[in-house]
C-alpha positions as a Markdown table, in Angstrom:
| # | Residue | x | y | z |
|---|---|---|---|---|
| 1 | Met | -2.9 | -46.5 | -4.8 |
| 2 | Phe | -2.6 | -43.1 | -6.5 |
| 3 | Thr | -1.8 | -43.1 | -10.0 |
| 4 | Arg | 0.8 | -40.6 | -11.5 |
| 5 | Ser | -1.9 | -38.0 | -12.7 |
| 6 | Ala | -3.8 | -38.0 | -9.2 |
| 7 | Leu | -0.4 | -37.2 | -7.4 |
| 8 | Phe | 0.0 | -34.5 | -10.0 |
| 9 | Ala | -3.3 | -32.8 | -9.5 |
| 10 | Ala | -2.9 | -33.1 | -5.6 |
| 11 | Ala | 0.5 | -31.6 | -5.7 |
| 12 | Leu | -0.9 | -28.7 | -8.2 |
| 13 | Leu | -3.8 | -28.2 | -5.6 |
| 14 | Ala | -1.5 | -28.0 | -2.9 |
| 15 | Met | 0.7 | -25.3 | -4.3 |
| 16 | Leu | -2.5 | -23.3 | -5.7 |
| 17 | Ala | -3.9 | -23.2 | -2.5 |
| 18 | Pro | -2.3 | -20.2 | -0.9 |
| 19 | Val | -2.9 | -18.3 | -4.3 |
| 20 | Ala | -6.7 | -18.9 | -3.9 |
| 21 | Ala | -6.8 | -17.9 | -0.2 |
| 22 | Thr | -5.1 | -14.7 | -0.7 |
| 23 | Ala | -7.6 | -14.0 | -3.8 |
| 24 | Gln | -10.4 | -14.6 | -1.4 |
| 25 | Ser | -9.0 | -12.5 | 1.1 |
| 26 | Gly | -9.2 | -9.5 | -1.3 |
| 27 | Gly | -5.8 | -8.3 | 0.1 |
| 28 | Pro | -4.0 | -5.1 | -1.5 |
| 29 | Gln | -0.8 | -6.3 | -2.1 |
| 30 | Gly | 0.8 | -5.1 | -5.2 |
| 31 | Thr | 1.8 | -1.5 | -6.6 |
| 32 | Trp | -0.8 | 1.4 | -6.5 |
| 33 | Leu | -0.9 | 4.7 | -8.3 |
| 34 | Thr | -2.3 | 7.6 | -6.4 |
| 35 | Gln | -5.3 | 9.3 | -7.8 |
| 36 | Ala | -3.2 | 12.2 | -8.8 |
| 37 | Gly | -0.9 | 9.9 | -10.5 |
| 38 | Asp | 2.2 | 11.3 | -8.8 |
| 39 | Ala | 3.4 | 8.5 | -6.7 |
| 40 | Lys | 3.4 | 4.7 | -6.7 |
| 41 | Val | 3.0 | 2.7 | -3.4 |
| 42 | Arg | 3.8 | -0.6 | -2.8 |
| 43 | Ile | 1.4 | -2.5 | -0.3 |
| 44 | Arg | 2.9 | -5.7 | 1.2 |
| 45 | Ser | 2.4 | -8.0 | 4.3 |
| 46 | Cys | 4.3 | -7.2 | 7.4 |
| 47 | Gly | 3.3 | -9.8 | 9.7 |
| 48 | Ala | -0.3 | -9.5 | 10.5 |
| 49 | Ala | -0.5 | -6.0 | 9.3 |
| 50 | Leu | 0.1 | -4.1 | 6.3 |
| 51 | Cys | 2.9 | -2.0 | 5.0 |
| 52 | Gly | 3.1 | 0.6 | 2.2 |
| 53 | Thr | 6.2 | 2.3 | 0.8 |
| 54 | Val | 6.4 | 4.8 | -1.8 |
| 55 | Val | 8.4 | 3.5 | -4.7 |
| 56 | Trp | 7.9 | 5.7 | -7.6 |
| 57 | Leu | 7.5 | 9.5 | -8.2 |
| 58 | Arg | 6.5 | 11.3 | -11.2 |
| 59 | Gln | 8.7 | 14.1 | -10.0 |
| 60 | Pro | 11.5 | 12.4 | -8.3 |
| 61 | Ile | 13.9 | 15.4 | -8.6 |
| 62 | Asp | 13.1 | 18.4 | -6.5 |
| 63 | Pro | 13.4 | 21.5 | -9.2 |
| 64 | Asn | 14.4 | 23.6 | -6.4 |
| 65 | Thr | 17.6 | 22.0 | -5.3 |
| 66 | Gly | 18.0 | 19.5 | -8.3 |
| 67 | Arg | 18.6 | 16.9 | -5.6 |
| 68 | Pro | 15.9 | 13.7 | -5.2 |
| 69 | Gln | 12.7 | 15.0 | -3.3 |
| 70 | Val | 13.0 | 14.5 | 0.6 |
| 71 | Asp | 10.6 | 14.4 | 3.4 |
| 72 | Asp | 11.3 | 18.3 | 3.9 |
| 73 | Lys | 7.7 | 18.8 | 5.3 |
| 74 | Asn | 8.3 | 16.5 | 8.3 |
| 75 | Pro | 8.6 | 18.6 | 11.5 |
| 76 | Asp | 11.4 | 16.5 | 13.1 |
| 77 | Pro | 14.5 | 18.0 | 11.7 |
| 78 | Ala | 16.1 | 14.3 | 11.8 |
| 79 | Arg | 13.4 | 13.1 | 9.5 |
| 80 | Ala | 13.1 | 15.9 | 7.1 |
| 81 | Ala | 16.0 | 14.9 | 4.9 |
| 82 | Arg | 14.6 | 11.1 | 4.2 |
| 83 | Pro | 14.7 | 10.3 | 0.7 |
| 84 | Met | 10.8 | 9.8 | -0.3 |
| 85 | Ile | 11.4 | 7.2 | -2.7 |
| 86 | Gly | 11.9 | 4.1 | -0.2 |
| 87 | Leu | 9.5 | 6.1 | 2.6 |
| 88 | Gln | 7.2 | 3.7 | 4.1 |
| 89 | Ile | 4.2 | 5.8 | 5.0 |
| 90 | Phe | 2.1 | 3.2 | 6.6 |
| 91 | Gly | 2.9 | -0.2 | 8.6 |
| 92 | Asp | 0.4 | -1.0 | 10.9 |
| 93 | Met | -2.8 | -1.4 | 8.8 |
| 94 | Arg | -4.8 | -4.2 | 10.2 |
| 95 | Pro | -7.9 | -5.8 | 8.9 |
| 96 | Val | -11.3 | -4.9 | 10.4 |
| 97 | Ser | -13.7 | -6.6 | 7.9 |
| 98 | Gln | -13.5 | -8.2 | 4.6 |
| 99 | Gly | -11.6 | -5.9 | 2.3 |
| 100 | Lys | -11.3 | -3.0 | 4.7 |
| 101 | Trp | -8.0 | -2.4 | 6.8 |
| 102 | Ala | -7.5 | 0.5 | 9.4 |
| 103 | Gly | -4.5 | 2.1 | 11.0 |
| 104 | His | -2.3 | 5.3 | 10.3 |
| 105 | Ile | -0.9 | 6.8 | 7.4 |
| 106 | Tyr | 1.8 | 9.4 | 7.0 |
| 107 | Asn | 1.1 | 12.5 | 4.8 |
| 108 | Ala | 4.3 | 13.7 | 3.3 |
| 109 | Asp | 2.8 | 16.6 | 2.3 |
| 110 | Asp | 2.0 | 18.1 | 5.4 |
| 111 | Gly | 4.5 | 16.2 | 7.3 |
| 112 | Lys | 1.3 | 14.4 | 9.6 |
| 113 | Thr | 0.0 | 11.2 | 10.5 |
| 114 | Tyr | -3.7 | 10.5 | 10.0 |
| 115 | Glu | -6.1 | 7.6 | 10.9 |
| 116 | Thr | -7.1 | 5.8 | 7.7 |
| 117 | Thr | -8.8 | 3.0 | 6.4 |
| 118 | Leu | -7.8 | 1.1 | 3.0 |
| 119 | Ser | -11.0 | -0.2 | 1.3 |
| 120 | His | -10.8 | -2.5 | -1.6 |
| 121 | Thr | -13.5 | -1.3 | -4.0 |
| 122 | Gly | -13.0 | -3.4 | -7.0 |
| 123 | Pro | -10.2 | -5.7 | -8.4 |
| 124 | Thr | -8.0 | -2.9 | -9.3 |
| 125 | Thr | -9.3 | -0.1 | -7.2 |
| 126 | Leu | -8.6 | 0.8 | -3.4 |
| 127 | His | -10.0 | 3.6 | -1.8 |
| 128 | Val | -7.7 | 5.5 | 0.9 |
| 129 | Glu | -9.5 | 7.6 | 3.4 |
| 130 | Gly | -7.8 | 9.7 | 6.0 |
| 131 | Cys | -9.3 | 11.3 | 9.1 |
| 132 | Val | -8.7 | 14.0 | 11.7 |
| 133 | Gly | -11.6 | 13.6 | 14.1 |
| 134 | Ser | -14.5 | 13.5 | 12.1 |
| 135 | Leu | -13.4 | 15.4 | 8.9 |
| 136 | Cys | -12.4 | 12.9 | 6.4 |
| 137 | Gly | -11.3 | 12.8 | 3.2 |
| 138 | Gly | -10.1 | 10.1 | 0.5 |
| 139 | Glu | -9.0 | 9.1 | -3.1 |
| 140 | Thr | -9.1 | 6.2 | -5.0 |
| 141 | Trp | -5.8 | 4.3 | -6.1 |
| 142 | Thr | -5.6 | 2.2 | -9.1 |
| 143 | Leu | -3.5 | -1.2 | -9.3 |
| 144 | Asp | -0.5 | -0.6 | -11.5 |
| 145 | Gly | -0.9 | -3.1 | -14.1 |
| 146 | Arg | 2.9 | -3.4 | -15.0 |
């Protein structure tokens, strides 16, 4: 027969198991500040993949128009009017190894999509690298501590 404290401990362990599994997987879920500090991207699970959405801009208003920033570098006129805040920049990032995901990322600075990897480089850092052929460039994002 179980005592009340043993049942409580078992219930507590059952509730904490998913938290421990997430911590061990090293998933980058959370809100990340870009290296330039001009945007924040919220990363979350989307089924077996990761999604990343712009949730904050240092300069949310376009100084030329006085209106919210839009995806004006997109070559598709139907997409060029999309608001930047709320724009999903990746949605197909899949795990390729421990602490690393690969897929595609949309770069609103030039309106193009690139092959990319996300790598957890520390508890509060994420390396984001995009490539065109063999040319690659990357930056380090930091976890938004709010």
